[in-house]
BALO-668439 format. One line per 5 residues: number of its first residue (from 1); their letters; for each residue z, y, x negated of N, C-alpha, C. Coordinates in pm, whole numbers. Layout:
BEGIN
NUM	a	Z/Y/X/Z/Y/X/Z/Y/X; ...
end
This chain:
BEGIN
1	xxxxx	0/-120/-86/0/0/0/0/124/-89; -93/217/-66/-98/335/-151/14/433/-115; 30/534/-196/142/628/-177/131/706/-48; 6/740/-7/-14/815/118/32/734/238; -2/604/239/36/515/349/188/500/354
6	xxxxx	252/489/235/398/477/231/465/602/289; 412/719/254/469/845/305/454/853/456; 336/812/508/310/815/652/405/722/725; 424/601/670/513/504/734/656/557/736; 696/620/626/832/675/616/852/786/717
11	xxxxx	750/871/735/759/982/830/771/931/972; 694/827/1002/697/771/1138/830/705/1168; 882/629/1072/1006/556/1095/1126/649/1104; 1114/770/1047/1227/863/1048/1241/936/1181; 1140/926/1268/1145/993/1399/1212/899/1499
16	xxxxx	1343/912/1518/1422/820/1600/1419/858/1747; 1482/775/1831/1492/804/1975/1575/929/1998; 1673/954/1913/1753/1077/1924/1666/1200/1903; 1576/1186/1803/1483/1296/1777/1393/1321/1898; 1352/1210/1962/1265/1220/2079/1338/1290/2194
21	xxxxx	1466/1256/2213/1547/1319/2319/1564/1468/2291; 1586/1500/2164/1601/1642/2127/1471/1719/2149; 1360/1651/2121/1229/1715/2142/1208/1743/2290; 1252/1651/2374/1240/1670/2520/1325/1788/2564; 1446/1798/2508/1535/1909/2543/1471/2043/2505
26	xxxxx	1411/2044/2385/1345/2167/2342/1230/2201/2435; 1160/2098/2479/1048/2119/2571/1098/2182/2702; 1216/2141/2747/1271/2192/2873/1324/2334/2860; 1341/2384/2740/1393/2520/2725/1295/2624/2778; 1172/2583/2803/1075/2677/2859/1111/2715/3002
31	xxxxx	1194/2634/3069/1230/2662/3207/1341/2767/3212; 1303/2888/3251/1398/2998/3255/1402/3062/3393; 1514/3122/3426/1530/3190/3554/1423/3297/3571; 1359/3300/3688/1255/3398/3715/1115/3348/3684; 1108/3233/3618/977/3176/3581/913/3109/3702
36	xxxxx	782/3128/3716/706/3064/3824/647/2934/3768; 670/2823/3840/622/2691/3795/550/2620/3909; 472/2519/3872/405/2435/3971/472/2297/3970; 477/2236/4087/537/2104/4096/504/2035/4227; 543/1906/4234/520/1827/4356/652/1774/4409
41	xxxxx	672/1792/4539/792/1738/4604/775/1587/4616; 876/1511/4570/865/1365/4578/976/1301/4663; 1075/1385/4701/1183/1329/4786/1248/1440/4868; 1268/1413/4996/1337/1507/5086/1471/1449/5125; 1572/1536/5137/1697/1492/5199/1750/1606/5286
46	xxxxx	1867/1588/5344/1919/1685/5440/1940/1823/5378; 1981/1827/5251/2018/1953/5187/1902/2023/5116; 1791/1953/5099/1679/2014/5028/1577/1912/4985; 1515/1937/4870/1411/1846/4822/1411/1841/4670; 1366/1726/4617/1354/1707/4473/1208/1724/4434
51	xxxxx	1188/1797/4323/1053/1836/4283/1029/1799/4137; 912/1741/4112/871/1711/3976/797/1831/3920; 856/1898/3821/790/2013/3759/756/1984/3612; 762/1854/3576/723/1816/3440/836/1817/3340; 959/1833/3385/1074/1831/3295/1131/1691/3282
56	xxxxx	1232/1676/3198/1292/1543/3180/1374/1504/3303; 1420/1606/3379/1491/1580/3504/1416/1647/3618; 1433/1592/3737/1370/1654/3854/1437/1788/3885; 1364/1877/3948/1420/2004/3993/1461/1990/4139; 1546/2082/4185/1593/2075/4324/1571/2209/4394
61	xxxxx	1525/2202/4518/1510/2323/4599/1599/2309/4722; 1703/2393/4736/1791/2386/4853/1715/2418/4981; 1763/2366/5093/1697/2387/5223/1679/2535/5254; 1782/2618/5228/1773/2759/5264/1687/2840/5168; 1631/2773/5066/1538/2839/4975/1395/2788/4993
66	xxxxx	1375/2706/5097/1244/2645/5119/1142/2743/5175; 1189/2842/5253/1096/2937/5314/1170/3062/5357; 1097/3170/5372/1155/3296/5418/1192/3287/5566; 1116/3210/5640/1147/3191/5782/1241/3072/5800; 1305/3064/5917/1398/2955/5945/1324/2821/5944
71	xxxxx	1385/2720/5882/1321/2589/5868/1394/2484/5952; 1320/2417/6038/1378/2307/6116/1332/2173/6061; 1212/2170/6007/1157/2046/5951/1107/2073/5809; 1181/2023/5710/1148/2049/5570/1008/2003/5532; 963/1891/5590/833/1837/5552/717/1930/5589
76	xxxxx	744/2022/5685/639/2116/5725/614/2223/5617; 720/2262/5549/706/2366/5446/704/2307/5305; 751/2182/5291/751/2116/5160/686/1977/5173; 555/1972/5195/487/1844/5211/494/1760/5083; 517/1631/5098/530/1541/4984/400/1531/4904
81	xxxxx	417/1526/4772/307/1504/4676/196/1611/4680; 228/1726/4736/131/1836/4736/176/1938/4632; 85/1979/4544/124/2073/4439/151/2211/4498; 271/2262/4470/313/2392/4523/364/2480/4409; 379/2607/4440/431/2704/4344/576/2733/4378
86	xxxxx	659/2742/4277/802/2769/4294/847/2874/4192; 963/2932/4217/1024/3020/4117/1161/2964/4084; 1196/2965/3957/1326/2913/3914/1434/3019/3941; 1536/2981/4017/1643/3075/4050/1774/3040/3977; 1782/2919/3921/1900/2881/3842/1854/2790/3730
91	xxxxx	1897/2821/3608/1855/2740/3494/1926/2606/3491; 1891/2524/3395/1939/2385/3387/2091/2374/3395; 2133/2274/3472/2277/2241/3477/2305/2135/3371; 2422/2072/3376/2461/1974/3274/2366/1855/3271; 2305/1823/3385/2211/1710/3391/2067/1753/3358
96	xxxxx	2049/1881/3327/1915/1929/3294/1832/1966/3415; 1896/1974/3530/1822/2004/3653/1819/2155/3679; 1699/2209/3711/1686/2350/3746/1678/2361/3899; 1714/2480/3951/1709/2504/4096/1591/2596/4126; 1516/2559/4228/1393/2630/4262/1404/2702/4396
101	xxxxx	1306/2788/4421/1298/2856/4551/1152/2887/4585; 1118/2865/4710/990/2913/4764/1014/3047/4834; 1134/3059/4892/1172/3181/4964/1167/3303/4873; 1229/3291/4754/1232/3404/4660/1093/3436/4607; 1008/3335/4600/870/3358/4556/793/3437/4662
106	xxxxx	817/3401/4789/754/3476/4900/800/3622/4895; 930/3642/4875/986/3778/4869/924/3856/4752; 910/3789/4638/848/3853/4520/705/3899/4553; 629/3812/4621/491/3846/4656/486/3961/4757; 583/3965/4848/588/4073/4948/614/4207/4880
111	xxxxx	711/4210/4787/740/4333/4713/614/4382/4639; 544/4288/4575/422/4324/4501/317/4382/4596; 305/4320/4714/208/4366/4814/244/4506/4863; 374/4530/4887/418/4662/4936/397/4770/4830; 422/4736/4704/400/4832/4595/252/4871/4587
116	xxxxx	165/4772/4609/22/4800/4609/-16/4889/4727; 45/4863/4843/19/4944/4963/65/5087/4942; 179/5104/4875/230/5238/4847/134/5314/4755; 83/5243/4652/-14/5306/4561/-138/5354/4634; -178/5277/4737/-299/5310/4813/-271/5401/4933
121	xxxxx	-145/5450/4943/-103/5539/5053/-131/5477/5190; -108/5345/5201/-130/5277/5327/-6/5286/5416; -26/5269/5546/86/5264/5640/114/5119/5676; 232/5095/5734/272/4958/5767/353/4958/5897; 342/4849/5973/415/4835/6099/553/4774/6070
126	xxxxx	659/4831/6128/794/4777/6112/861/4767/6249; 960/4678/6257/1034/4660/6382/1177/4709/6364; 1222/4796/6454/1358/4852/6444/1460/4745/6484; 1555/4718/6392/1655/4614/6414/1794/4670/6444; 1827/4784/6384/1961/4838/6402/1963/4990/6386
131	xxxxx	2076/5048/6424/2092/5193/6422/2224/5229/6354; 2222/5334/6272/2348/5391/6221/2336/5543/6220; 2439/5612/6172/2438/5759/6178/2322/5819/6100; 2285/5753/5989/2183/5811/5902/2040/5783/5941; 2019/5684/6032/1882/5649/6069/1875/5511/6131
136	xxxxx	1768/5438/6103/1752/5304/6161/1716/5204/6053; 1761/5079/6071/1722/4970/5983/1606/4897/6048; 1514/4850/5965/1392/4787/6018/1362/4659/5943; 1282/4575/6008/1235/4451/5947/1089/4471/5906; 1059/4442/5779/922/4454/5730/888/4325/5655
141	xxxxx	812/4238/5720/771/4110/5661/890/4029/5611; 1003/4041/5682/1122/3967/5643/1216/4043/5552; 1174/4159/5502/1261/4242/5418/1330/4348/5505; 1447/4392/5460/1521/4494/5534/1487/4631/5476; 1441/4720/5563/1409/4855/5521/1491/4956/5598
146	xxxxx	1478/5083/5560/1556/5189/5624/1468/5312/5644; 1480/5374/5762/1412/5501/5790/1521/5606/5814; 1533/5708/5728/1632/5813/5751/1602/5889/5881; 1705/5938/5945/1688/6011/6071/1587/6125/6056; 1590/6194/5943/1501/6308/5923/1354/6267/5913
151	xxxxx	1329/6138/5896/1191/6089/5885/1146/6012/6009; 1222/6029/6117/1183/5970/6246/1123/6078/6334; 1028/6040/6418/973/6135/6514/1076/6160/6624; 1138/6051/6672/1245/6062/6773/1379/6058/6698; 1448/6173/6694/1572/6180/6617/1697/6188/6703
156	xxxxx	1682/6216/6831/1798/6240/6917/1855/6113/6979; 1769/6020/7019/1815/5898/7084/1771/5776/7003; 1845/5748/6896/1808/5639/6807/1823/5502/6873; 1921/5490/6964/1942/5362/7033/1817/5317/7107; 1741/5414/7158/1619/5382/7234/1511/5321/7146
161	xxxxx	1526/5334/7014/1425/5281/6922/1443/5133/6891; 1561/5076/6925/1587/4935/6897/1481/4845/6958; 1426/4758/6876/1325/4664/6925/1184/4720/6922; 1170/4850/6898/1038/4911/6897/966/4886/6763; 833/4888/6769/751/4878/6648/702/5018/6613
166	xxxxx	726/5058/6489/688/5192/6443/589/5182/6327; 500/5277/6319/407/5287/6206/469/5381/6103; 482/5332/5980/552/5411/5878/473/5418/5747; 511/5517/5666/461/5528/5530/577/5499/5435; 548/5490/5306/651/5454/5207/708/5579/5140
171	xxxxx	842/5587/5138/911/5694/5066/957/5644/4929; 1019/5524/4928/1070/5470/4801/1071/5318/4806; 1019/5257/4699/1026/5111/4683/1092/5083/4548; 1208/5016/4553/1281/4981/4431/1320/4834/4440; 1233/4747/4387/1254/4603/4401/1383/4557/4333
176	xxxxx	1416/4615/4217/1534/4571/4142/1663/4594/4221; 1663/4696/4309/1783/4724/4388/1764/4692/4537; 1657/4618/4569/1626/4582/4709/1625/4705/4799; 1567/4813/4747/1567/4940/4820/1427/4966/4877; 1422/4979/5009/1295/5002/5077/1314/5114/5180
181	xxxxx	1273/5235/5144/1290/5352/5230/1154/5392/5287; 1149/5407/5419/1023/5434/5487/1029/5564/5566; 912/5611/5612/905/5735/5688/803/5724/5800; 850/5745/5923/757/5749/6036/681/5881/6036; 747/5988/5999/683/6120/5999/569/6127/5897
186	xxxxx	587/6059/5783/484/6056/5680/357/5989/5734; 375/5879/5807/260/5809/5864/194/5892/5973; 276/5959/6053/222/6045/6160/142/6160/6100; 196/6217/5991/128/6327/5924/-4/6280/5864; -2/6160/5803/-124/6106/5742/-232/6083/5846
191	xxxxx	-190/6028/5962/-286/6004/6071/-339/6136/6123; -250/6237/6132/-290/6368/6180/-388/6436/6085; -362/6422/5954/-449/6484/5855/-591/6428/5863; -602/6300/5897/-736/6238/5904/-820/6299/6016; -754/6369/6108/-826/6432/6220/-861/6578/6192
196	xxxxx	-818/6628/6075/-839/6770/6044/-947/6789/5938; -1006/6909/5939/-1109/6942/5840/-1116/7093/5822; -1157/7135/5704/-1175/7278/5679/-1280/7336/5775; -1253/7456/5827/-1346/7520/5920/-1325/7480/6065; -1233/7385/6088/-1209/7336/6224/-1118/7433/6301
201	xxxxx	-1150/7453/6429/-1063/7534/6515/-957/7443/6573; -832/7480/6558/-720/7399/6608/-629/7484/6695; -552/7416/6779/-454/7485/6863/-317/7428/6836; -218/7515/6822/-84/7469/6796/20/7563/6853; 146/7527/6828/257/7606/6883/335/7671/6770
206	xxxxx	366/7798/6786/444/7871/6685/586/7816/6683; 630/7770/6564/765/7715/6551/858/7803/6467; 800/7897/6395/883/7984/6313/806/8108/6267; 878/8218/6255/816/8343/6210/895/8396/6090; 826/8411/5978/887/8462/5856/814/8590/5815
211	xxxxx	873/8668/5725/805/8791/5682/666/8766/5622; 647/8648/5561/520/8619/5493/418/8548/5580; 461/8496/5695/366/8425/5780/430/8353/5897; 344/8284/5972/386/8215/6094/364/8065/6076; 466/7984/6109/453/7839/6104/405/7789/6240
216	xxxxx	301/7704/6236/241/7653/6359/242/7501/6356; 292/7439/6462/295/7293/6471/164/7242/6530; 94/7156/6454/-31/7095/6500/-6/6946/6526; 52/6915/6640/81/6776/6677/156/6701/6567; 264/6762/6518/347/6697/6417/322/6743/6275
221	xxxxx	215/6817/6252/184/6870/6119/214/7019/6117; 292/7061/6019/327/7202/6009/220/7276/5929; 164/7383/5988/62/7464/5923/114/7607/5907; 56/7680/5812/98/7817/5788/-16/7915/5813; 14/8013/5898/-78/8125/5921/-19/8242/5842
226	xxxxx	-72/8262/5721/-18/8366/5633/-45/8504/5693; 46/8599/5666/35/8734/5723/-100/8799/5690; -155/8768/5571/-284/8827/5534/-402/8764/5607; -376/8647/5671/-482/8579/5743/-473/8598/5894; -379/8681/5940/-364/8705/6084/-472/8801/6133
231	xxxxx	-492/8912/6060/-587/9015/6103/-649/9083/5983; -765/9143/6005/-830/9221/5900/-759/9356/5881; -666/9385/5974/-590/9510/5968/-449/9479/5917; -388/9572/5845/-254/9553/5791/-151/9533/5902; -58/9437/5879/51/9410/5974/182/9430/5901
236	xxxxx	273/9506/5961/402/9528/5896/510/9435/5949; 493/9382/6071/597/9297/6129/533/9192/6221; 539/9067/6179/476/8959/6256/546/8932/6390; 674/8967/6400/748/8944/6524/696/9033/6638; 620/9136/6604/559/9221/6707/431/9156/6762
241	xxxxx	379/9057/6687/252/8994/6723/272/8855/6786; 369/8779/6734/388/8641/6779/530/8618/6830; 543/8511/6910/673/8467/6959/685/8316/6936; 805/8268/6905/827/8124/6890/798/8056/7024; 722/7948/7019/684/7876/7141/545/7914/7191
246	xxxxx	491/8022/7137/359/8069/7178/249/7975/7127; 147/7952/7208/33/7869/7167/-75/7960/7109; -127/7920/6993/-231/7999/6927/-345/7908/6881; -464/7968/6873/-580/7899/6818/-613/7965/6685; -648/7882/6585/-679/7935/6452/-775/7841/6382
251	xxxxx	-835/7889/6275/-930/7809/6198/-862/7761/6070; -883/7634/6036/-829/7579/5911/-912/7631/5794; -845/7694/5697/-917/7746/5581/-879/7673/5452; -773/7592/5456/-735/7513/5339/-657/7391/5385; -688/7276/5323/-628/7149/5365/-593/7069/5240
256	xxxxx	-467/7034/5223/-423/6956/5107/-324/6851/5154; -376/6731/5182/-288/6625/5235/-183/6583/5134; -220/6580/5006/-124/6539/4902/1/6624/4903; -15/6754/4927/100/6846/4930/147/6872/5073; 77/6811/5171/114/6830/5311/94/6973/5356
261	xxxxx	-14/7037/5307/-32/7180/5333/-158/7207/5415; -141/7287/5520/-254/7331/5601/-243/7483/5614; -351/7552/5577/-352/7698/5588/-448/7738/5701; -403/7834/5784/-479/7877/5900/-522/8023/5888; -620/8058/5971/-663/8199/5977/-703/8234/6120
266	xxxxx	-657/8351/6166/-706/8406/6292/-792/8529/6265; -786/8582/6145/-863/8703/6112/-1014/8674/6118; -1053/8546/6092/-1195/8511/6096/-1249/8511/6239; -1157/8516/6337/-1199/8517/6478/-1223/8660/6529; -1181/8758/6453/-1191/8897/6499/-1335/8950/6493
271	xxxxx	-1368/9031/6592/-1497/9102/6591/-1486/9235/6515; -1364/9286/6506/-1339/9409/6430/-1194/9407/6382; -1163/9478/6274/-1027/9480/6220/-923/9522/6324; -819/9440/6340/-710/9472/6431/-731/9422/6572; -843/9354/6602/-869/9307/6738/-760/9213/6787
276	xxxxx	-711/9127/6699/-608/9031/6741/-477/9100/6776; -456/9221/6720/-335/9298/6750/-349/9371/6884; -471/9411/6911/-495/9488/7034/-519/9400/7156; -586/9284/7134/-621/9200/7249/-617/9053/7211; -496/9004/7187/-476/8864/7148/-535/8768/7251
281	xxxxx	-513/8794/7380/-559/8703/7487/-710/8685/7485; -782/8793/7465/-929/8787/7462/-977/8705/7343; -915/8725/7227/-954/8650/7107/-929/8501/7127; -813/8468/7185/-779/8328/7207/-872/8264/7311; -906/8339/7416/-989/8286/7524/-1129/8251/7476
286	xxxxx	-1181/8326/7381/-1317/8303/7332/-1318/8250/7189; -1208/8184/7150/-1190/8138/7012/-1298/8038/6969; -1341/7949/7060/-1441/7847/7024/-1572/7912/6977; -1621/8008/7057/-1746/8076/7022/-1729/8156/6895; -1614/8220/6879/-1589/8301/6760/-1582/8213/6634
291	xxxxx	-1519/8094/6647/-1508/8004/6533/-1646/7951/6492; -1731/7924/6593/-1866/7875/6565/-1946/7982/6491; -1929/8108/6535/-1999/8217/6471/-1952/8236/6326; -1821/8223/6304/-1765/8237/6170/-1816/8126/6079; -1831/8006/6136/-1881/7892/6060/-2026/7915/6019
296	xxxxx	-2105/7966/6110/-2247/7993/6079/-2260/8099/5970; -2175/8201/5977/-2177/8308/5875/-2144/8251/5737; -2046/8159/5736/-2003/8100/5609/-2115/8016/5549; -2192/7945/5633/-2303/7863/5586/-2418/7949/5533; -2437/8066/5595/-2547/8154/5553/-2517/8225/5424
301	x	-2389/8254/5402/-2351/8331/5281/-2349/8245/5156
end
């Protein structure tokens, strides 16, 4: 036997069963909490199921971790010998067995989906489950969310919202702290903005009068009629021209959904400087024709 063969034989004989067991243990160290693995369920019992994930010991998935929804028949959600995806929620115990979950994997995928929806400024349907002083708790795809009172359209009778389905936008998503804050007003504003355009004549209600301008509510969207856009003539006091609760027609001259800003103008409706101060009713009554004329002028210039 040559020297190379002797060395090879010596190397092979030195690899004992203990070494093999240690190698298996090292192989299993790859199984860590939070890791996603594939495996096949090979045995069901009352408390859960045993899963082969390729380790030296079988893994176990408790019944309450089998699905996000309530489970009455384990075989429906954990079919035998079918390859499924799991997430490890507890690392190896003394016997080398890891604990798995399908429920936590579903929750992980839902958070990822919601984060993507937030990035795309999408809205989502939620169901109101409970009420407290600060707002309402909601169910969103099995996750618990919260809508602050200030972000609800109906703020006075929160009890009436129980069981209702609301369309909401995302205020804050923090997966690490299970924090999901939503806004109904944000979704309402987004839907409202999709109906608006520059140059459009709109009608709204005056909700506030400040020295610099008038705030006008456009079906849930707050717009500003700046004092310089009221008339071609100088105005020293807007309270002499408008009253809270008054309905006005104006043309949109600037629209910025990202900042939630709508700027209005009534001066473009005037036939001469100061007309809106002298005869507001006449300007409002013929606002459609005046807005069309202003639009044509803008296209020609």
